[in-house]
TORTORVO-355581 format. One record per residue: residue number from 1; y, z, x of N, C-alpha, C in turn. Coordinates in pm, 1 decimal, padded with zeros to 6 digits. Example, Ala and Ser with C-alpha at 12.3 -4.5 7.8 and 13.67 -1.06 7.14 Angstrom:
<drenmars>
   i      npy      npz      npx     capy     capz     capx      cpy      cpz      cpx
   1 -00569.0  00780.0  01319.0 -00450.0  00780.0  01230.0 -00330.0  00780.0  01320.0
   2 -00225.0  00708.0  01285.0 -00106.0  00714.0  01367.0  00003.0  00787.0  01290.0
</drenmars>
This chain:
<drenmars>
   i      npy      npz      npx     capy     capz     capx      cpy      cpz      cpx
   1 -00231.3  02634.5 -00368.6 -00227.2  02541.6 -00256.9 -00085.1  02525.7 -00207.0
   2 -00074.3  02501.4 -00079.0  00054.4  02467.0 -00019.0  00059.3  02315.6 -00007.6
   3  00159.7  02256.9 -00071.9  00176.1  02111.5 -00073.6  00301.6  02077.1  00006.2
   4  00287.3  01988.7  00105.7  00401.3  01946.6  00185.7  00455.0  01812.4  00138.1
   5  00586.2  01798.1  00144.1  00646.7  01668.2  00112.2  00736.1  01627.1  00228.1
   6  00717.5  01502.5  00271.8  00791.9  01444.9  00384.2  00861.8  01319.4  00334.6
   7  00986.2  01298.5  00383.3  01055.9  01174.3  00351.6  01141.6  01133.5  00468.5
   8  01134.5  01006.1  00502.1  01230.4  00943.3  00592.7  01286.1  00823.2  00518.4
   9  01402.1  00775.9  00559.3  01470.3  00671.5  00483.5  01417.3  00530.7  00505.5
  10  01364.0  00504.0  00624.8  01319.1  00367.0  00653.9  01181.7  00367.1  00719.0
  11  01117.3  00251.4  00717.6  00985.3  00234.8  00780.1  00989.6  00263.2  00930.0
  12  01104.5  00237.8  00992.4  01116.3  00254.0  01136.9  01125.3  00400.6  01178.8
  13  01166.2  00487.4  01087.0  01182.7  00627.9  01122.2  01048.0  00697.8  01131.3
  14  01043.3  00799.8  01217.2  00920.7  00871.3  01247.3  00910.9  00999.9  01165.5
  15  00792.0  01027.1  01113.2  00769.7  01147.4  01032.2  00706.9  01261.1  01113.0
  16  00680.8  01238.7  01241.6  00605.2  01334.3  01323.2  00665.2  01475.1  01322.2
  17  00795.9  01487.1  01337.6  00860.0  01618.5  01342.6  00833.0  01697.4  01215.4
  18  00848.1  01631.8  01100.7  00822.8  01698.1  00972.3  00674.8  01731.5  00956.0
  19  00586.1  01640.1  00999.9  00441.6  01663.6  00988.8  00399.1  01785.3  01070.0
  20  00449.1  01795.2  01191.9  00414.8  01908.6  01278.9  00457.1  02039.7  01213.7
  21  00580.3  02044.5  01163.0  00630.2  02166.2  01098.7  00541.9  02205.8  00980.8
  22  00509.1  02110.1  00895.1  00429.7  02141.3  00776.5  00288.4  02185.6  00812.6
  23  00230.6  02125.3  00916.0  00097.5  02169.0  00960.1  00104.6  02311.7  01014.6
  24  00213.2  02342.1  01088.4  00231.7  02478.3  01139.4  00245.0  02579.8  01026.4
  25  00299.0  02535.8  00914.1  00315.5  02623.5  00797.4  00188.0  02631.5  00713.1
  26  00085.2  02560.7  00754.6 -00044.7  02569.4  00689.1 -00056.6  02497.5  00556.3
  27  00012.3  02384.3  00541.3  00001.1  02310.7  00415.3 -00139.0  02251.3  00402.3
  28 -00184.4  02241.3  00278.4 -00317.8  02188.6  00250.3 -00316.3  02038.0  00227.1
  29 -00205.5  01988.4  00176.9 -00194.1  01847.5  00138.0 -00052.1  01801.5  00168.5
  30 -00037.8  01678.2  00219.2  00095.2  01624.2  00249.8  00114.9  01492.8  00176.5
  31  00232.3  01478.6  00116.1  00275.3  01354.4  00052.8  00394.9  01304.7  00133.0
  32  00396.9  01174.9  00163.9  00499.9  01122.5  00252.7  00554.8  00990.1  00200.9
  33  00688.8  00981.4  00191.0  00755.6  00858.3  00148.7  00845.2  00806.9  00260.6
  34  00855.7  00675.2  00269.1  00952.4  00610.5  00357.4  01046.1  00534.2  00265.8
  35  01144.4  00606.7  00212.9  01235.6  00549.9  00113.8  01362.6  00633.3  00109.1
  36  01467.5  00575.1  00058.5  01593.9  00645.8  00042.9  01576.0  00764.5 -00050.6
  37  01650.8  00870.0 -00023.5  01644.8  00989.0 -00107.6  01741.0  00983.9 -00223.8
  38  01817.8  00875.1 -00236.2  01917.8  00870.4 -00343.1  01855.2  00850.8 -00480.3
  39  01726.7  00815.7 -00482.9  01655.8  00800.8 -00610.2  01529.7  00886.7 -00606.9
  40  01491.0  00937.3 -00721.0  01366.7  01014.6 -00727.6  01247.5  00924.3 -00758.4
  41  01271.5  00794.6 -00770.0  01163.2  00699.9 -00795.6  01097.1  00661.5 -00663.9
  42  01023.7  00758.1 -00607.7  00949.9  00736.6 -00483.6  00802.0  00757.4 -00514.6
  43  00715.8  00665.1 -00472.2  00574.6  00671.0 -00510.7  00504.8  00803.5 -00479.4
  44  00519.0  00850.4 -00357.4  00448.7  00972.9 -00319.0  00510.0  01097.0 -00383.2
  45  00640.8  01095.8 -00404.1  00705.4  01207.7 -00474.2  00649.9  01217.1 -00616.2
  46  00643.9  01103.6 -00685.7  00589.7  01100.5 -00822.3  00444.8  01150.7 -00823.5
  47  00365.8  01102.2 -00727.5  00225.2  01141.2 -00718.5  00213.6  01292.8 -00697.1
  48  00296.9  01346.4 -00608.5  00294.2  01489.2 -00581.0  00335.0  01568.8 -00705.0
  49  00439.5  01523.3 -00774.7  00488.1  01594.7 -00892.2  00380.0  01598.0 -01001.4
  50  00299.9  01493.7 -01008.6  00190.5  01491.6 -01105.3  00074.3  01580.4 -01060.6
  51  00052.6  01589.6 -00930.4 -00061.8  01661.2 -00874.6 -00046.8  01813.3 -00879.8
  52  00072.2  01864.3 -00850.3  00089.6  02009.3 -00838.2  00057.6  02081.4 -00968.4
  53  00010.7  02204.0 -00953.5 -00024.0  02284.1 -01070.3  00015.8  02429.9 -01047.0
  54  00005.5  02508.4 -01151.0  00046.6  02648.5 -01148.2 -00012.9  02720.0 -01026.6
  55  00075.4  02793.7 -00957.7  00033.1  02870.0 -00840.3  00055.0  02797.2 -00709.4
  56  00079.1  02664.5 -00714.1  00103.9  02588.1 -00591.5  00244.9  02615.7 -00539.5
  57  00266.0  02584.3 -00413.1  00397.9  02593.0 -00352.0  00426.6  02460.3 -00283.5
  58  00540.0  02398.8 -00317.2  00583.8  02276.0 -00250.9  00676.3  02317.0 -00136.6
  59  00644.5  02267.9 -00016.4  00722.0  02302.7  00102.3  00780.7  02175.1  00161.8
  60  00911.0  02180.5  00191.7  00979.4  02068.2  00257.6  01050.3  02119.8  00381.5
  61  01075.4  02028.9  00474.0  01147.3  02065.6  00596.5  01290.9  02103.4  00563.5
  62  01356.0  02022.5  00479.7  01491.6  02053.9  00434.5  01513.4  01990.0  00297.7
  63  01610.1  02041.6  00223.5  01632.0  01988.3  00088.7  01675.4  01842.7  00091.0
  64  01738.2  01798.2  00199.4  01780.6  01658.0  00206.2  01660.8  01563.9  00212.5
  65  01544.9  01613.4  00250.7  01423.5  01532.3  00252.6  01365.9  01519.1  00112.3
  66  01399.7  01613.4  00024.5  01344.9  01616.9 -00111.1  01434.3  01541.0 -00208.4
  67  01566.1  01563.4 -00199.9  01661.5  01496.4 -00288.5  01796.8  01490.0 -00219.7
  68  01874.8  01387.7 -00253.9  02004.3  01367.6 -00190.7  02122.5  01409.3 -00276.6
  69  02097.7  01444.2 -00402.7  02209.9  01491.7 -00482.6  02166.7  01613.9 -00563.2
  70  02264.5  01693.6 -00598.0  02240.0  01821.2 -00664.4  02162.6  01803.8 -00793.9
  71  02203.4  01707.1 -00873.2  02140.3  01685.1 -01003.4  01990.7  01657.2 -00988.0
  72  01955.1  01564.6 -00897.3  01814.3  01530.5 -00876.6  01735.7  01649.8 -00822.7
  73  01793.6  01721.3 -00725.7  01723.8  01835.9 -00667.8  01694.5  01941.2 -00774.2
  74  01796.7  01975.2 -00851.0  01778.0  02078.5 -00952.9  01679.5  02032.9 -01061.7
  75  01682.6  01904.2 -01096.6  01588.1  01852.2 -01196.5  01445.0  01859.2 -01143.9
  76  01424.6  01820.7 -01017.4  01290.5  01826.8 -00958.5  01239.7  01970.9 -00951.3
  77  01325.2  02061.5 -00906.8  01285.3  02201.9 -00896.2  01257.6  02259.3 -01035.4
  78  01336.0  02216.9 -01134.0  01312.6  02263.0 -01271.3  01175.8  02215.4 -01321.5
  79  01139.2  02090.5 -01287.4  01006.8  02039.3 -01325.1  00896.5  02121.4 -01259.0
  80  00917.2  02154.5 -01131.9  00818.0  02236.0 -01060.7  00807.2  02374.3 -01124.4
  81  00921.4  02435.1 -01153.0  00924.4  02569.0 -01212.4  00852.7  02568.8 -01347.4
  82  00873.7  02464.7 -01427.4  00809.2  02454.7 -01558.3  00657.3  02450.4 -01544.6
  83  00608.2  02398.4 -01432.0  00464.0  02392.1 -01408.2  00411.7  02518.9 -01339.4
  84  00502.6  02613.4 -01307.8  00461.3  02734.9 -01238.3  00444.7  02713.9 -01089.6
  85  00517.0  02615.3 -01036.0  00509.4  02580.3 -00893.7  00635.9  02629.1 -00823.7
  86  00617.5  02691.3 -00707.6  00731.0  02740.7 -00629.5  00779.7  02631.9 -00535.0
  87  00905.3  02643.9 -00491.3  00965.2  02546.6 -00400.3  01021.1  02620.6 -00280.0
  88  00988.2  02572.7 -00159.6  01036.8  02634.3 -00036.4  01093.8  02525.5  00053.3
  89  01217.3  02548.3  00100.4  01278.4  02459.8  00199.5  01293.7  02539.8  00327.2
  90  01223.3  02499.6  00431.0  01217.4  02577.1  00555.1  01353.8  02585.5  00624.6
  91  01421.1  02473.3  00640.1  01547.8  02471.2  00715.2  01651.2  02563.9  00653.8
  92  01665.5  02558.9  00523.2  01766.7  02640.1  00455.7  01714.7  02777.6  00414.4
  93  01587.1  02806.9  00443.6  01523.5  02934.5  00408.2  01539.1  02963.3  00258.4
  94  01508.6  02863.2  00177.5  01519.8  02877.3  00032.4  01380.7  02898.1 -00026.4
  95  01370.3  02998.5 -00112.6  01245.9  03028.6 -00180.7  01281.6  03055.9 -00326.4
  96  01238.8  02967.8 -00417.5  01281.7  02976.9 -00557.3  01216.0  03089.8 -00635.4
  97  01136.0  03169.7 -00568.1  01076.2  03283.0 -00639.9  01174.9  03398.1 -00653.5
  98  01289.6  03388.3 -00584.0  01389.4  03495.9 -00591.4  01518.9  03444.1 -00652.9
  99  01596.6  03532.1 -00719.3  01726.7  03489.2 -00773.5  01820.0  03438.5 -00664.0
 100  01818.0  03503.0 -00548.6  01902.9  03458.4 -00437.1  01859.8  03319.6 -00391.6
 101  01730.4  03297.1 -00385.7  01679.0  03166.5 -00345.8  01723.0  03057.0 -00442.1
 102  01721.3  03086.3 -00570.8  01765.8  02988.7 -00671.3  01914.6  02958.3 -00655.6
 103  01993.8  03063.3 -00631.3  02137.9  03044.1 -00611.3  02162.1  02960.4 -00486.1
 104  02094.6  02995.6 -00376.6  02114.3  02924.3 -00250.5  02071.3  02777.7 -00262.8
 105  01968.6  02753.7 -00342.4  01924.4  02616.2 -00365.8  02037.7  02532.5 -00423.6
 106  02106.6  02586.7 -00521.7  02217.2  02515.2 -00584.7  02329.6  02489.1 -00484.7
 107  02362.1  02589.6 -00404.5  02469.3  02575.4 -00304.8  02432.7  02470.0 -00201.0
 108  02312.4  02479.1 -00145.7  02272.0  02383.9 -00042.7  02258.7  02242.1 -00097.7
 109  02216.4  02228.9 -00220.3  02207.0  02096.0 -00281.8  02344.8  02032.2 -00290.3
 110  02444.5  02111.9 -00329.6  02581.7  02060.7 -00338.4  02633.0  02020.5 -00200.6
 111  02599.9  02098.2 -00098.9  02642.7  02066.7  00038.5  02574.9  01937.6  00086.4
 112  02446.1  01921.9  00057.2  02374.4  01799.7  00097.1  02434.9  01676.8  00030.1
 113  02472.3  01689.8 -00096.6  02533.9  01578.9 -00168.7  02670.2  01545.8 -00108.5
 114  02748.1  01647.9 -00075.5  02878.8  01627.4 -00013.0  02862.5  01556.0  00121.4
 115  02764.0  01597.6  00199.5  02738.4  01534.6  00328.8  02705.5  01386.4  00310.2
 116  02623.2  01354.6  00212.6  02587.3  01215.2  00184.2  02710.9  01134.2  00147.2
 117  02798.4  01191.6  00063.6  02921.5  01123.0  00024.1  03011.8  01098.3  00145.0
 118  03017.8  01194.6  00236.0  03098.9  01176.7  00357.2  03042.8  01065.0  00444.7
 119  02911.6  01058.1  00455.3  02848.3  00951.4  00533.6  02884.6  00815.5  00474.5
 120  02873.1  00802.5  00342.5  02905.6  00675.4  00276.8  03053.4  00639.9  00292.4
 121  03140.5  00740.6  00283.1  03283.8  00717.3  00298.4  03314.0  00668.7  00440.2
 122  03255.0  00733.0  00542.3  03277.1  00690.3  00680.9  03224.1  00548.8  00702.4
 123  03111.7  00517.6  00639.2  03055.7  00383.4  00651.1  03151.5  00280.2  00591.5
 124  03203.8  00307.1  00472.3  03299.5  00214.1  00408.7  03424.6  00197.9  00494.4
 125  03474.8  00309.5  00549.1  03594.3  00302.7  00633.4  03567.0  00221.3  00759.4
 126  03449.4  00240.9  00819.1  03412.7  00165.6  00939.6  03402.4  00017.0  00912.5
 127  03344.7 -00019.6  00799.1  03333.3 -00161.6  00762.0  03471.2 -00221.4  00738.7
 128  03559.4 -00145.6  00672.8  03695.8 -00195.4  00646.7  03769.6 -00221.0  00777.8
 129  03755.8 -00131.1  00873.1  03821.3 -00148.0  01004.3  03762.5 -00269.7  01075.4
 130  03629.7 -00280.4  01074.5  03563.9 -00393.7  01140.6  03605.7 -00525.6  01076.5
 131  03622.9 -00528.8  00944.2  03668.5 -00650.6  00875.9  03809.1 -00687.5  00921.3
 132  03898.6 -00588.4  00927.8  04036.7 -00615.4  00971.7  04040.0 -00669.1  01113.8
 133  03945.2 -00624.6  01196.2  03939.3 -00669.2  01335.6  03858.1 -00798.3  01351.2
 134  03805.5 -00848.4  01239.0  03728.2 -00971.6  01242.5  03587.8 -00955.0  01299.6
 135  03541.8 -00832.5  01311.2  03409.3 -00806.6  01369.4  03299.4 -00800.1  01264.6
 136  03336.5 -00790.8  01138.3  03238.2 -00779.9  01030.5  03268.0 -00886.9  00928.0
 137  03172.5 -00974.1  00909.1  03193.7 -01081.8  00813.0  03096.3 -01073.4  00696.6
 138  03017.2 -00967.3  00692.8  02920.9 -00951.0  00584.5  02789.7 -01019.1  00616.1
 139  02705.6 -01022.0  00517.2  02573.7 -01080.8  00532.6  02585.0 -01231.8  00544.5
 140  02498.7 -01290.0  00625.4  02497.8 -01435.0  00639.8  02452.1 -01499.2  00509.0
 141  02518.5 -01606.2  00471.8  02486.5 -01679.3  00348.8  02348.5 -01742.7  00362.7
 142  02266.9 -01729.5  00260.4  02135.7 -01793.6  00257.4  02159.2 -01941.5  00228.1
 143  02104.0 -02031.7  00311.6  02127.8 -02174.6  00287.6  02066.3 -02220.1  00154.6
 144  02131.4 -02317.1  00094.0  02081.2 -02372.7 -00032.0  01956.2 -02454.4  00000.9
 145  01844.2 -02423.2 -00065.4  01720.3 -02496.4 -00034.1  01728.8 -02643.1 -00075.3
 146  01651.5 -02723.8 -00006.7  01645.0 -02865.8 -00037.9  01589.8 -02883.2 -00179.1
 147  01649.5 -02970.6 -00256.4  01604.6 -02996.1 -00392.3  01658.5 -02896.6 -00493.5
 148  01755.5 -02815.7 -00452.0  01809.9 -02711.1 -00539.6  01868.0 -02770.8 -00667.7
 149  01957.2 -02868.5 -00653.1  02025.7 -02924.9 -00770.1  01927.4 -02990.7 -00867.7
 150  01829.3 -03063.0 -00814.9  01731.6 -03127.9 -00901.6  01646.5 -03023.9 -00975.8
 151  01603.8 -02922.2 -00905.6  01520.1 -02817.2 -00966.0  01598.1 -02742.1 -01073.1
 152  01723.5 -02709.1 -01044.6  01807.3 -02638.4 -01141.9  01830.9 -02727.0 -01264.4
 153  01851.2 -02854.2 -01241.4  01872.1 -02946.6 -01353.4  01748.3 -02950.2 -01443.1
 154  01629.8 -02952.3 -01382.6  01504.7 -02950.3 -01461.7  01493.1 -02819.4 -01539.5
 155  01530.9 -02710.2 -01475.6  01527.0 -02578.4 -01542.4  01623.5 -02575.7 -01660.5
 156  01744.3 -02626.5 -01641.2  01844.6 -02626.6 -01748.1  01801.0 -02714.1 -01866.6
 157  01726.2 -02821.6 -01839.6  01675.7 -02907.5 -01946.7  01552.7 -02847.0 -02014.2
 158  01500.9 -02736.3 -01959.7  01384.8 -02670.1 -02018.4  01252.1 -02730.8 -01976.9
 159  01253.0 -02812.3 -01872.3  01130.0 -02875.7 -01825.7  01042.0 -02778.7 -01747.1
 160  01106.8 -02681.8 -01681.4  01034.1 -02578.8 -01606.5  01097.5 -02443.0 -01636.5
 161  01022.7 -02337.4 -01612.4  01076.3 -02202.4 -01634.8  01158.1 -02159.5 -01513.6
 162  01237.1 -02055.9 -01533.2  01316.1 -02001.3 -01422.3  01223.1 -01950.1 -01312.6
 163  01113.1 -01886.6 -01351.1  01017.1 -01835.2 -01252.2  00960.5 -01949.6 -01169.7
 164  00926.2 -02060.5 -01235.7  00872.9 -02176.5 -01165.2  00979.3 -02233.5 -01070.2
 165  01102.7 -02240.6 -01117.4  01211.7 -02291.4 -01032.7  01229.4 -02203.9 -00909.1
 166  01225.6 -02072.0 -00929.0  01241.4 -01979.0 -00815.9  01128.4 -01995.4 -00715.1
 167  01004.7 -02013.2 -00764.9  00889.7 -02032.2 -00675.2  00905.2 -02159.6 -00594.1
 168  00943.6 -02268.4 -00662.4  00960.6 -02397.0 -00593.7  01068.3 -02390.4 -00486.4
 169  01173.0 -02314.4 -00514.4  01285.0 -02305.0 -00420.2  01269.1 -02191.7 -00319.4
 170  01171.3 -02104.5 -00344.3  01152.2 -01990.3 -00254.0  01267.3 -01891.5 -00262.5
 171  01319.3 -01871.0 -00382.6  01434.6 -01783.3 -00400.7  01397.0 -01662.5 -00484.8
 172  01465.5 -01553.3 -00457.5  01449.2 -01433.0 -00538.3  01539.8 -01446.4 -00660.7
 173  01507.8 -01373.1 -00769.0  01585.2 -01388.1 -00893.0  01735.3 -01369.7 -00876.7
 174  01778.3 -01263.9 -00806.4  01923.4 -01242.0 -00796.0  01993.3 -01356.4 -00722.7
 175  01929.0 -01410.2 -00618.9  01987.8 -01522.3 -00544.6  01989.8 -01648.3 -00631.7
 176  01879.4 -01673.3 -00700.8  01868.8 -01791.2 -00786.5  01979.7 -01791.8 -00892.2
 177  01992.4 -01680.8 -00965.8  02092.1 -01676.4 -01073.8  02235.5 -01677.5 -01020.0
 178  02258.0 -01611.7 -00907.7  02392.2 -01614.0 -00847.4  02429.2 -01757.2 -00809.2
 179  02333.9 -01829.0 -00747.1  02359.5 -01966.4 -00704.1  02376.8 -02060.4 -00822.7
 180  02293.4 -02044.5 -00926.2  02304.8 -02134.4 -01041.1  02435.2 -02109.6 -01115.8
 181  02476.1 -01984.6 -01124.9  02605.5 -01953.9 -01191.0  02721.9 -02007.4 -01109.8
 182  02712.7 -01995.1 -00976.8  02819.1 -02047.1 -00891.2  02826.0 -02198.6 -00899.5
 183  02708.5 -02264.0 -00904.7  02704.4 -02409.7 -00913.3  02762.8 -02457.9 -01044.8
 184  02737.9 -02385.2 -01153.2  02792.2 -02422.4 -01283.5  02943.2 -02400.4 -01285.9
 185  02990.0 -02296.0 -01219.2  03134.4 -02266.9 -01215.5  03213.3 -02368.7 -01136.9
 186  03146.6 -02439.2 -01044.8  03215.0 -02539.9 -00963.4  03231.4 -02671.6 -01036.7
 187  03168.3 -02685.1 -01154.4  03174.5 -02813.2 -01226.5  03287.9 -02816.2 -01323.5
</drenmars>
């Protein structure tokens, strides 16, 4: 079977271009994630990796859609190879059934990782410039909910659990603990 894998980084991005290409290539099944490629913990990727079997071919539009760093890409391809599954990236014309294809996979993976690092570096530089110009002040502070101090005091006395306190305040764990630690540091 030909198995297609599609990935875009956000819910707002469109998968149509990748879908059209994979249908033109005659894929039998498509798995699609709307998540960052910096992690391999993507639901549809995991599902696809479990589904594929010997003789299948996984086809992607480009290696950057499959993985964002060399280590992850090579690990995923190694898992596929161990199952007897081939990997094809259309954009880079990579086919892991050949020694040249395996070599090119490694080279292109390194280039994709370098490109990602450059994007992040430019983003950090842009934020630093915007901060110096006073145009970037970071994320807006979440207001302290009403009853915060009383609820935290009850939690500290062991009258309620942290989960209960978070529910009452409508706060996520990281915000709750950051705020409670900051409040304790101010005393």
